[in-house]
Each structure stands twice: as structure tokens, then as C-alpha cells.
N, C-alpha and C positions, 0 to 999 in steps of 0.2 A: 544690537545683540549681547551687549555686556548690562544693560539692563533688565534686558529678559530673563537671564541668568540669575542673576543676583535675584529678582524676586521668586526664583523657584529653588532656591539657596533658602537652608535653615539662619536667619537672620542673629546678631549678637544684639539684642533686643537695651542690654544695660544701658548705651550708650542714652537712650532717652530718661533712665532714672537719672542719670549724672547730668545732664540736661537741665532735669526740673528741677534738680538741687542746687546745681548755680545757678538759675533763674530766680528760688527763692533767697538766695543770698542777694543780690541785687534787688529784688525789690524791698527786703530789711532795710539796706542800706538809703536806698533811694526814702523811705521813711525815715530812716535819721537824719538826710541829708535837709528834707523839710522842718524837720521839727526843731534843727540848730539854725534855719533860717528865719525862723521865727522867733529865734534867742533860747529857746528851751535848754537849757543843761546844753551848752553851746561847744564844752571840753568834754561831757562825756559823750557827746555823740560823735564827734570828731573820732573818739577812741574807738568807739564802734564802726566807722564807717573803715577805719584803719583794719581795726580785727578782722571785718567780714572781705575787705578786698586780698586780705589775705589768705581766707579761706576759700575763696574764688579762686585763688591761685593754685589750690590745691588740686581743686576740681578738675581746672583746668588740663593740668599734669595728667592727669589721671584721664581724661579724654585722648589726651594728646599720645598714651604711654597705649591705652587700650586699641586706639585706631592701627596703633605699629603690629600689634598681637593680634588683632581679629582677623579668620580669615573672610569671612562675610560680612561686611557691615550694610546698617538699615538703607544707606544711599553714600554717594560718590566720598569717598577718605578725604580729597580736597576741602570738598563742602562741609562734614562736618567739621574739617580744622578751622574753616574760613568761619562757622555759626560760631563755635563755642566760642575763638578768638573776637569776631564783634562784640559778643555778650561780654568776654572779661573787658574789654576797650570801655565799656561802658561803668563799669564800677570802679576800671583805675583811671578813668577821667575824675568820679566822684574824689579820689582821694589825690587826686592833684588841685582839686578846688580845696580840699581842706588844706593842705600844704599851703596855699596861698592863703589861707584864711588865718592861720596860726603865724606865718610870717609877718602877717601886719597885724597881728594879736585884735582882729574882729570879734565885735561879740554881739552888734548890731547891724542890723540887714536893713535893706530899702524895701517897704511894702511889692515892687516890682519883681524884687526876687524873691522876695516870700512867693509870688504867685508862678515864679518861673519854679518852684521849687515843687508846688502842685503839680505842676505838667509833667518834672519829671517822675513823680507818684503816679500820674496816670499812662507815661510810656511805658517803664518796669510793669505795670498791672497786666497792660494787655501783650509785653512780650512774655510775661509769667502765664497769660493765657493761652499762646499761640504754639507754645514749647509742646507742652505734651499732645496737641493736638497732631502733632508731624507722626506719631508712631501710628495714625493713622490717617496719612494724610490726603488719600484720594478720596475718603467719604469728608474730610472736613476740610477741602481745597477751597469752598466757597466764604466758608467763615475765617480763614487764614488770609485770605484775600482781602475780608473787608476788613479784618484786623492793621492789614499791613497800611489799606488804606488810613485806619483810624491814627495809627501813629504819625503817617507822615502829614498828617491835621495836626497834631501835637509837635511835630516840630516845626508846622506853619506859625503857631501861636507862638510858640516859643521865642523864634525870630523876632515876633512882632515887639513882645516886651522886652525883647533886650534891646531893639533899637529905642522903642519908647524911655529904657532903663540910661541908656547914652544921653539922649536928649534931655532927661531933667539933670542927672550929673553933670551937663553943662550947663544949663538955667542955673544950679544952686552951687555948683565952684567952679565954674568958667570964669565968669563976671569976677567972682572975689579973687580969683587968684591962685585957689586953693589947688596945685596942679595936684598934691599928694593925693588929696582926697579924690580927686577926679580918676587917678591912674589906679589908685586900688581900687575903686567901686566897678572901673571899666573892666579890670582885669576879671572882678568875679564876673559879673554880666558873659564875657567871655566865655569862661569855664563851666558857667550852667548851661549855655547856649549849648556848647561843645559835648558835652555830658545825653544832651535830649537827639542830636547829632548822631553821637554813638547807637541809639536806639533807634535810630532810620537805618543804618547800617543794617543794623539785624536783621530789620523788617526786611530790605531788599534783601538780604541771604536765604530769610524764611521766601521769600516768593521765587529765588530762583531755584531753590530746592527744591520746590512743588513742582516749578512750569516742567523740570529734568526729569520728576518721577510719576509727574500724574497721563 
């Protein structure tokens, strides 16, 4: 009954504008992550990710304030909070990865880490495509379902790269007893995998919103 009432009332549509701004910030951070994993301007790209994460936090706060102040929201208030938080978790995880990279003063990265950087960009781009489609989710339900599936496939590929990377680290550093190199490498792989996991969380939130509202 409430969903019918919500559809009949005028909506507060600036949520979609805020979602899109946030997704653009996440995409920019994903590209910076990909570049730094290639060894390109590592410190500058670390700085850029930190700055973008701050911007994303500001937008997240805007959304949460708007949820409290808006009379009619485009979909359930709890779902809005969960969606923006899952988006913010993705860029937060990038920031955490930067902290690890800086803590251990890493400036070069394994080829499989670089591949994971590419998967992060793919997942971010898919998320950014999906977000504006929520404005007319009935008409876009099929495409949104496809995007969610594609993000899940990217996450699966990221898992494979993570496992391959750990095996490669063990082959190179396990036998030689270089425990520190193995530890640092495995920590970076773990954080990169978690970034893509957070994008899968976004996909799950989007799928849930579509199911509840279409």
C-alpha cells in the first residue's frame, strides 16, 4: 500500500543527482587506482584517491541529510541509505588500500595486481551505468539486472586473480623465506579483492531496490 502511495506523490528527485555525482567520484578513484597499480605517478594517484574519498564522504552526508528532510523519497529510505553506503564502502576500501601501499612504501606492483586494477575499473563503470537508470527503473529493469550479473562476473574474475596472485607470491617468496614480501603482497591482494566485493554489494543493493519497486 505504501509503495502505491509513494508512486502517486511528487518525488524528491535530487537523490539521483547525488547518486550520480558519487558514482562519478568512485569511477575517478578507480581509474587512479588502476594507474597507480601500473606504477604511474604512484604518490600523486594515492593523493587523488584520498581527495576523492573525502568528496564521496561529503556527498554521502548530503544524501543522509536529504533522507531525513525529504517528505517523499523515490524509494524506501532504508534502501537509499544502504545504496549510498555501499557505494561509499567501495571508495573507502580504495582509501584503505592506499594506506597499505603507503605504509609499506610500495611503488611497483605485480602484473596480477595490475589486472585487478582493470577489474576495479570495469566494476566502477558498470555501477556508474546502473545508477542513473534507477530514475526510471521500471523501463530499465532488464538492463539493471544484466549489469548486476556483469558485476558479479567481474567479482568472480577478481577472486581468481586474487588466488593466482597469492600462489605466485608463495612461489616467489615462500621458498626463499621472504615473509615480509609475502605479507605485504598478500595484504595488497586482499584489499584489492575487497574493493570489487564492495561493488558486488552495490549490485545487490540495486537488485533489491528494483525487485521492491518494479
